[in-house]
N, C-alpha and C positions, 0 to 999 in steps of 0.2 A: 186836448191837445190834437192839432191836424196832423193827418200822416206825412211821413217826411219824403214819401215815394214820389209824388208829384213834384216836390222840391228838386230832388235828385235829378229828375229826369228834365229839368231846366236848366241845369248846370253842367252838363255831360260835356266832356272834353275829350279830344283824341286821345288815345290810351296807347294801345298795340297794334302795330302792323303784323298781319300773319303773311309770312312770305314763302312761297313754294318756291326756292330758288332754282330746283330741277326736277324735270319728270323721272330722270335717272335713278333706278331703286335696285338694290342687292337681294330685295324680298320679293314673293310673289303672293302678296297677302289676298285671300278670297274676298276680303270686304273692303278693298281700296275703293276709295270715292273717286280717286282721280286717274285710275286705269295706269298707275305709274309702273315703270320698268325700263323703256327707253327714253332716251332722251329727246325732247322737243326740238324740231331742226331749227325753230328760230328762237330758242333761248336768247335771253341777254346776256352780252359778253362781259367781260371786268369792267372795263369803263362804264359801260351804262348801269351797271349795277351801284359801282359806287357813286355815280351821279344820282342815282335813287335813293341811295342812303341819305344825301344829303337834301332831298326834296322832302321824304319822310320827315326829317328833323324840322325843316320850314315850314311845314305843315302844322306843326306842334304836336307830334307823337312821342310819346315819352320812351317807348320801346319798340322792339324788332323781335319776333320770333320766326327764325329760321327752321324751314322744314322742306318736304318733299312730296313725293319720291324719298329717297333718302339724302338730306344736305352734306353728309360728309363725304358721299362719293363725288362731289362737284370738285373739280382741281382747283379753283380759286375761293373756296367756301372761307378757307382763312384769312383771305386778305378782303373778303367783304366782311365777316366778323370783326376784323380788326379795324375797319372803317365805323361799324357801327358803334364801337366802343370810342373810338376817336371822336365821334360826334357826340358822345356822353348820352348815348342812348342805351336803355336798360337791354342787354343781349338775354336772348333765351333758345336754346336750341332743342327741336323735336327729333329725336333720332329712335331707330329700331335697335341700336346698341350692337350690332353686329360687327362694325369695325371701328367701334369706339376705343378700344384700349391702342389701338394702332394710332389714335389721335389724343391719346390722353394729356401727352405734354404740351400739345398746342391750347388744349382746353385749361389748362392750368395756366398758361401765360394769358389767356383771354380772361378769366375769372367771370364767366357768365352767372347771373344772376340765379338762373336755374337751367338744370338738364332733365329735360323730360323724356321717358323711354317707354315705350309701348310694350304693355304686358297683358296678354289677351287670355292666358291660360294659367291655371296654379299647378299644372302637369305640362312636361313637355309632349306628351300624346296631343293635348289639346293645343296649346301655343305654337308649336311645329306646324301642326295641320293647317290652322288658321292662316301662318304665314308663308306656308307653302316652302320652308326650308329646314332640311332635317339639322339639328342643334341649335337653332334658333333661342329655344328656352335658354339652354346652359351659356350662352353666349351674352344673353340679356342679363341674366342672374349675375354671371360674372363682371359684367358692366357696372350693375348696379352697385356690387360690393365695391369694386375698386373706386368708384366715384364717392361711394359712403367713407373708403380710409383716407381719400383724398381730401375730406372735409366739403365737397360739393353739396350745395341745394339739389336735392334731386325730387323727383315727382314721377309718379308713373300713371299712365294714363290706360284704361281700360273700355275698350268699345264691346258692348254687349248685343249679343245675337241669341238666336236659339240654340247655337254650337256649344258657347260657353256660359250660358246663363246660370249653370249649375256649378260654374267653377268659382263664383264669388266669395265663397267661405275660404276655399284654398288659398286664393289671391291675398285674402283678408289675413291669414295666418302668416303669409311670407312677409307680409308688411308690418305687421303690429309690433309696435315698441321699437322702430326704428328710424323714427323722425322721417318718414318718407311720405310726402302729399299725395293722395291718391284720388285721382278725379275719375269718376264714372259716367259713361256717355252712352247714349243708343248708336248702333250702327243703321245706317239709314240705307234705302235701295238705291245708291247712286253708283255711277263709276262701274264696276264689276259685281257689286254685290247684288245677288238675287232677292227679289221681295218675299219668295216664301221663307226665307231663312231672318226675316226681320222678325223681333218679337211681336206679339199681340200686345192689343191695349192692357190686357189684364196682366200679362209680365210685364209690360213697362210698369205698372202700378205696384206690382212685386218687388221690383229693383228699387224704386222710391222708396217702401216700405224698408227693404234691407238698409238703405242707408240713413233713414229716419232712425232705425232700431240702433244700428251702431253708432250713431254719434251720441244716441242715449247713453249706451252700455258704456262707451270708452269716451275718457276725457279727449281734447284735440291734440293734445301731446302725446297721447299714447298712437292714435289712430286719426290723423288730418285728413277724412273722407269728406268729400263733396261730390254733388251731382252737376255735371256741366250744365250749360245753357238749355239743352233740350232736355233736362230733367227736371219738373217739379215748380210750378208757379201756382200760387193762391189755392191750395190745398184747402178744404175747409176741415181737414184733420190733421195733416202733418205740417211740421215746422218748414220753415224755409231752407232748402238742401243746398242753396250756393253759399256764396261768401257775401254776398250782399243780395240789396233788395232787389227784386225784378222790375224793371221800368220801361220793358219793351225791347224789341230786338235791337241791339247796337251795330247791326250791318252797316257799314258806311258812316257810323256816328262815333263811338267809341273805338270801334275795331275797325279793321280793314283787310282785305285779301287781295294779295298780288301773286298773278300766275307768273310762271317762268319766262314767258316770253312778253312780259310788261302788261298783260292785261290787266284792268283794275275792276274788281267785285266788291260790294261790301262784306261778303264773307265768302269764301273757297267753298262753301257745301251749298252756295246757291245756285242754280244753273245758269247756263251761259247767257240766257236773256237778260240777265242782271249784270252784265259787262258794261260799264258805263265808259270805258274807252280805253287807249292803249297811251303809254307813257312816250311811246316814238313818235304820236302823232298829236297828242296833247299834253298838256302841263298837269302835272298831279292834282295841283289847286283846282283846276277846272272841271277836273273829273269828279274830286269831292263834292264841288258844287251842285253835279247833276245828280249824285247819289244820294246827299241830304235832304233834296227837295222830292225825291222820289216816291209817292205814298202808294202803297199796297191796298188793295179794295177787300175787305175780309166780307166772308158770307158764313152761311150756316150757323152752326152753334155759336162760332167766335162773333160773328156779328151781333148776336143777340143777347151775350153773356153779360152780366153785371158788373163784370170788373174789365170789360174791353177796352176802356181808356187807360188802364193803369197795365193792362198784359199785353196790348196790341197785338195779339195772336198769336204770342209765345215766339218759339223760336222758328224763323221763316223759313231755315232750311231745312228743317224735318217736316214743315207742313207742305212745302212743295215736293219733298221726296217721297212723302208719303201720298200727296195730293188729295190730301183731307182736310177740309176746315168743318165738314159737317160733324165728323165724329172723330176729333184731332187728339192727337197723344198727349194728353192734357188730365193733369190729376183732379181737378174739378169737375171737368167734363165726366170721366168716369166715376168719380164719387155722385154726381146728379142723377146719373145712369142706375147707380145702386141704389138710391134711395128714392127713385121715382114713382113707385109705388102709392099713389094718393090715397088710397083705401085705407092705408095702414095708419095707426097712430105713429106719432114722432117716435116714440120711445121703440116700437117694434121697427120703424125703420133704421133707428140708429143700431139696435140689436142685431139684426141682421147684415147691417153695413161691416159691423166690427167682426162677426164671424165669419164672412166673407174675407176680410181683411187678414185674419187670424190663418185661413185656409191658405191665401195667397202665401203669406210670408211663411209658413211651414214648409209649403211646395219648395222654396227656394234654399231655405235652411237646412233641411235634413235628407235632401234627396239625394 
């Protein structure tokens, strides 16, 4: 039977528009890719935003994820969210949770499909340090508890760096048996996040092992954990870490990135050279045509890989942030490096690789 992955890649349709509705933020995160804090001087006004919701619908997207900055600090966020629901689009909100309790009644009226909260530490010490706000951990945990009490669909997003790599087990213990979806992603050196705090390729593989081990150990009901789009494609040893088969980066295809001033990218993590246009001067449909026809020239390891036609270079946001295609943050590339010693028999290669994997996993599980 042929693989279904090429078939899926041919029928991809617009799915979710990720909309940074403001750069204003009440956190001071070390790892913020948008350098959020102050409002952009040219952010879309309310009328422009409501018109954009209708354009998103007309372009065939099924849902909108509101984020920032911090979306709940924008004065008209509720009006924009109501318009999303009015146009029968799925609504999800990505928030730091700091002022969520103040907006709980509005959220109850909106009935979003999901509220996602950032949780970057299993302790207040680490989470508050990364977020730059004392008391952030307590407020986020309280927000999660309140949402669960009100029967919201809740997910947690953890961005992994050298600072919080060893917090994963602690975060897992906070989420276990609570029916909270957990997305683990890597922090890349964009915005104000320094390159030296990015996890190494070996640590990247360790995070993938952590996800794989825990999906094996716990049922999806007990711990619904997945790796984000930046984590794990076509490993020779590990199962798929995401919810669906990887068929190439979906920037500008099934997903879309919208900046608060109306700039359109395939994905918000891509550099500004990938801005396809602005809705104030061009229609969203015309910008999308440009995004979907843009080709990415792969090189190095990615260009010569045996699954390049399926993978298409993995997460492009990560690749451009790390500035590496020769030694990508890629499970397959790391595994090939581990078993590259040609003079060893295959059993020796595999035994050596398994030993290294066990050592990596021990590091993250027990440190």
